[in-house]
C-alpha positions in Angstrom: -3.6 -15.2 -26.2 -4.0 -17.4 -23.2 -4.7 -16.2 -19.7 -4.5 -18.2 -16.5 -4.6 -17.5 -12.8 -3.6 -19.2 -9.6 -4.0 -18.6 -5.8 -1.1 -18.1 -3.5 -0.9 -17.9 0.3 1.8 -15.7 1.8 2.9 -16.6 5.3 3.9 -13.9 7.7 7.3 -14.3 9.5 5.6 -12.8 12.6 1.9 -12.2 13.1 0.9 -8.7 11.9 -1.4 -7.0 14.3 -3.7 -4.1 13.3 -6.8 -2.7 14.9 -8.8 -5.0 12.6 -7.2 -8.2 13.9 -4.1 -10.4 13.7 -2.7 -11.5 10.3 -0.7 -14.7 9.9 -1.4 -15.3 6.2 -2.3 -13.1 3.2 -4.2 -14.5 0.2 -3.2 -13.3 -3.2 -3.7 -14.3 -6.8 -1.4 -14.3 -9.8 -2.6 -13.6 -13.4 -0.5 -14.8 -16.3 -0.8 -13.9 -19.9 0.9 -16.0 -22.6 0.9 -15.1 -26.3 3.1 -18.1 -27.4 6.4 -16.3 -27.4 6.3 -14.0 -24.3 4.5 -14.0 -21.0 3.3 -11.3 -18.6 2.5 -11.5 -15.0 0.4 -9.4 -12.6 -0.8 -9.8 -9.0 -4.5 -9.4 -8.0 -3.8 -8.7 -4.3 -7.2 -9.3 -2.7 -7.2 -8.1 0.9 -9.8 -10.1 2.9 -11.8 -7.9 5.2 -10.7 -4.6 3.6 -10.9 -4.9 -0.2 -14.2 -3.8 -1.7 -14.0 -6.8 -4.0 -13.8 -9.3 -1.1 -17.0 -11.0 -2.4 -18.0 -14.7 -2.9 -17.8 -14.3 -6.7 -14.2 -13.1 -6.7 -12.7 -16.2 -8.3 -15.6 -16.3 -10.8 -14.6 -12.8 -11.9 -11.0 -14.0 -12.4 -12.3 -16.8 -14.5 -14.4 -14.4 -16.5 -11.3 -12.2 -17.1 -9.2 -15.1 -18.3 -12.0 -16.4 -20.6 -12.5 -13.0 -22.1 -8.9 -11.9 -22.3 -9.1 -11.2 -26.0 -11.5 -8.4 -25.4 -8.4 -6.4 -24.6 -7.2 -4.3 -21.7 -9.5 -1.3 -22.1 -12.8 -3.2 -22.3 -11.8 -5.6 -19.6 -10.9 -2.9 -17.2 -14.3 -1.2 -17.8 -16.0 -4.5 -16.9 -13.9 -4.9 -13.7 -14.8 -1.6 -12.1 -16.0 -3.2 -8.9 -12.9 -5.4 -8.7 -10.0 -3.0 -8.2 -7.5 -5.7 -7.3 -8.2 -7.6 -10.5 -8.0 -4.3 -12.4 -4.5 -3.7 -11.1 -3.4 -7.3 -11.7 -4.6 -6.9 -15.3 -2.8 -3.6 -15.8 0.4 -5.2 -14.5 0.0 -8.3 -16.7 -0.5 -6.4 -19.9 2.3 -4.0 -19.1 4.6 -7.0 -18.3 3.7 -8.7 -21.5 4.5 -5.6 -23.6 7.8 -5.1 -21.9 11.2 -6.4 -23.1 11.7 -7.8 -19.5 8.5 -9.1 -18.0 9.6 -7.7 -14.6 10.7 -4.2 -15.7 7.3 -2.5 -16.2 8.6 1.0 -16.0 12.3 1.4 -17.0 13.9 4.2 -15.1 17.0 5.0 -12.9 15.3 2.8 -10.3 15.5 -0.3 -12.4 18.6 0.6 -14.4 20.9 2.5 -12.0 19.8 1.4 -8.6 18.4 4.8 -7.7 16.5 4.3 -4.4 13.1 5.1 -3.2 12.9 6.4 0.4 10.4 4.4 2.4 8.9 4.3 5.9 9.8 1.6 8.4 6.6 -0.1 9.5 6.0 -0.7 13.2 3.3 -3.3 13.8 1.0 -3.3 16.8 1.8 -5.6 19.7 3.0 -5.4 23.2 4.9 -2.3 24.3 8.1 -4.4 24.4 7.5 -5.8 20.9 6.8 -2.3 19.4 9.9 -0.9 21.1 12.0 -3.7 19.7 10.7 -3.0 16.2 11.5 0.7 16.6 15.0 0.0 17.8 15.5 -2.4 14.8 14.2 0.1 12.3 16.4 3.0 13.6 19.4 0.7 13.7 18.7 -0.3 10.1 18.9 3.4 9.0 15.3 4.3 8.6 14.6 8.1 9.0 10.8 7.7 8.7 8.8 5.4 10.9 5.1 4.5 10.5 3.7 3.2 13.8 0.3 1.4 13.8 -1.7 2.4 16.9 -5.0 1.5 18.5 -4.4 -2.1 19.7 -2.8 -1.4 23.1 -3.4 1.3 25.7 -3.1 4.8 24.3 -0.8 5.8 27.2 1.7 3.1 26.2 1.6 4.2 22.6 2.3 7.8 23.7 5.2 6.5 25.9 6.7 4.9 22.8 6.5 8.2 20.8 7.9 10.0 23.8 10.9 7.6 23.9 11.6 8.3 20.2 11.4 12.1 20.6 13.7 12.0 23.6 16.4 10.8 21.3 15.4 12.2 17.9 13.9 15.5 16.8 11.5 15.8 13.9 14.4 16.9 11.7 16.1 13.6 12.5 13.2 11.1 12.4 9.9 11.5 10.7 7.0 9.7 12.5 3.7 8.7 11.0 1.0 6.9 12.9 -1.8 4.8 11.4 -5.0 4.3 13.5 -6.8 2.2 10.9 -10.0 3.9 12.1 -9.5 2.7 15.7 -10.6 5.9 17.4 -14.2 6.6 18.3 -15.8 9.7 17.1 -16.0 11.0 20.6 -12.4 10.7 21.6 -10.6 11.4 18.3 -10.2 15.2 18.9 -8.6 14.8 22.3 -6.3 12.0 21.1 -5.2 14.0 18.0 -4.4 17.0 20.3 -2.2 14.8 22.5 -0.5 13.2 19.5 0.3 16.5 18.0 2.7 17.3 20.8 5.1 14.8 19.4 5.8 16.5 16.1 4.3 13.8 14.0 4.1 14.0 10.2 0.5 12.8 10.0 -2.0 10.3 11.2 -3.8 7.9 8.9 -7.5 7.3 9.1 -8.1 8.3 12.8 -11.8 7.3 12.6 -13.6 4.7 10.6 -14.4 5.3 7.0 -17.8 6.7 6.0 -18.0 9.3 8.7 -17.6 12.1 6.2 -18.9 15.0 8.2 -16.9 14.1 11.3 -13.8 13.6 9.3 -14.3 17.0 7.7 -14.5 18.5 11.1 -11.4 16.8 12.3 -9.4 17.9 9.3 -10.6 21.5 9.8 -9.6 21.6 13.4 -6.7 19.3 13.9 -3.2 20.4 14.8 -2.0 17.1 13.4 -2.2 16.5 9.6 -4.7 13.8 8.7 -4.3 11.3 5.8 -7.2 9.4 4.3 -6.6 5.8 3.6 -9.6 3.4 3.9 -11.8 6.4 3.2 -10.9 6.1 -0.5 -11.9 2.4 -0.9 -15.0 1.7 -2.9 -15.2 5.1 -4.6 -14.8 4.6 -8.3 -16.7 7.5 -9.9 -14.4 10.5 -10.5 -17.2 12.9 -9.6 -17.7 11.1 -6.2 -13.9 11.2 -5.7 -13.9 15.0 -6.2 -16.9 15.5 -3.9 -15.2 13.5 -1.1 -12.0 15.5 -1.3 -13.8 18.8 -1.6 -16.0 18.0 1.4 -13.3 16.6 3.8 -10.2 18.5 2.6 -7.7 16.2 4.2 -4.1 17.2 4.4 -3.0 14.0 2.6 -4.4 10.9 0.9 -2.7 7.5 0.8 -3.0 5.5 -2.4 -2.9 1.7 -2.5 -3.3 0.6 -6.2 -4.6 -2.8 -5.2 -7.5 -1.3 -3.3 -8.5 1.7 -5.5 -8.2 0.5 -9.1 -4.6 0.2 -10.0 -2.6 2.8 -11.9 -5.6 4.4 -13.5 -7.5 4.7 -10.2 -4.5 6.3 -8.4 -3.9 8.8 -11.3 -7.4 10.1 -10.9 -7.0 10.6 -7.2 -3.6 12.3 -7.7 -4.9 14.7 -10.3 -7.9 15.7 -8.1 -5.8 16.0 -4.9 -3.3 18.2 -6.7 -6.2 20.5 -7.6 -7.1 20.9 -4.0 -3.5 21.3 -2.7 -3.7 17.9 -1.0 -0.5 15.9 -0.5 -0.2 12.2 -1.2 2.0 9.1 -1.2 1.9 5.5 -2.4 1.6 2.5 -0.2 1.6 -1.2 -0.9 -1.1 -3.4 0.6 0.7 -6.6 1.6 1.3 -7.7 -2.0 3.9 -10.3 -2.8 7.1 -9.1 -4.5 5.3 -9.3 -7.9 2.8 -6.6 -6.9 5.3 -4.6 -4.8 7.7 -4.5 -7.8 4.9 -3.1 -10.0 4.0 -0.5 -7.5 7.6 0.6 -6.7 8.6 1.0 -10.3 5.6 3.1 -11.1 6.0 5.1 -7.9 9.6 6.1 -8.8 8.3 7.7 -12.1 5.9 9.9 -10.1 8.9 11.9 -8.6 7.2 12.2 -5.2 10.0 12.8 -2.7 8.0 11.9 0.4 8.9 8.6 2.0 6.6 5.9 0.4 5.0 2.9 2.1 6.8 0.2 0.2 8.7 -1.8 2.8 6.4 -4.8 3.1 8.3 -7.3 0.9 10.3 -8.7 3.8 7.2 -9.6 5.9 6.7 -13.1 4.4 8.6 -16.4 4.7 7.6 -17.6 1.2 7.7 -14.5 -1.0 8.9 -14.6 -4.6 12.7 -14.2 -4.9 13.4 -10.9 -6.6 15.9 -7.9 -7.0 14.0 -5.7 -4.5 16.1 -5.0 -1.4 15.7 -2.6 1.5 18.9 -0.9 2.7 19.3 2.1 5.0 15.6 2.9 4.9 15.5 2.9 1.1 14.1 0.4 -1.5 16.5 -0.6 -4.3 16.1 -2.7 -7.4 19.3 -4.7 -7.7 19.3 -5.5 -11.4 22.1 -8.0 -11.1 19.8 -10.2 -8.8 17.5 -12.5 -10.7 13.8 -13.1 -10.3 12.9 -16.7 -9.2 11.1 -17.4 -12.4 11.1 -21.2 -11.7 9.0 -20.6 -8.6 6.6 -18.4 -10.6 6.2 -20.9 -13.4 5.7 -23.8 -11.0 2.9 -21.8 -9.4 1.0 -20.7 -12.4 1.9 -22.8 -15.5 
């Protein structure tokens, strides 16, 4: 079997602003397996500045993976423990190779009968006017769950936006999540969470920076607003350490991004542990191309988690891979009569 890889740069339609900075491009890598008669494809979605495997030797590890592909999936995954995005790309590629259709990794009603996945509509940071424009667009498009990134503009303006939504829609009509990406300081997090809780929010993601375990524990114990851990999970690979983190902090939710925490296998460990502690969870993409998003979405459907998932990022890029994934009325569909742009994929990687 032959394995190859290639780099691909995704271009944002509009700059994506978070508390960590402004994104205009997103680097990703495709991994192709070819056994002479069939091929499989996976995406190693490195996230610069966030992925634990954002290291100088990243491409060398991809080369090592391709050179040693005949070691098999199990042994390779064990050797890639510190490279979760490559782990996930490898899982996808082997699953793709073994499937009758290289793009149907998990056959289900999602792929075969256009059963939808409910998703949240993502509201990027920006000016108050820009964020209001996005909110109006998402509501007009039929979304019933919004996820608003906060922490880049004045807190009072963000509160004003939440107030404007709640003036028109109750929590029974529209679910609102906010994502701070660790933007709040340890000192003012409690007060801001108290203010936010007045707007009937579903949850807040990562209110303070990762690594502040004792402070996060205190926030989760005292908050009137459910807290979801996101970045906090990155870089923790040992199952015992995962269990200790959840047992210590006891968050209300955890958010699972396969590209950042070790693919399907890494997510399954977190889900099993979270379930034991009565902690809720949902799945979110991490700005993958449609290759990775497809692999996440198909797997997510099989988990039968009925919370809105964070899988609406495929439309962010001008040069994404053409595919059957479509967002309609706040739901993600796999339109099986629409073809993948295999020409584009093969030109990139073969």
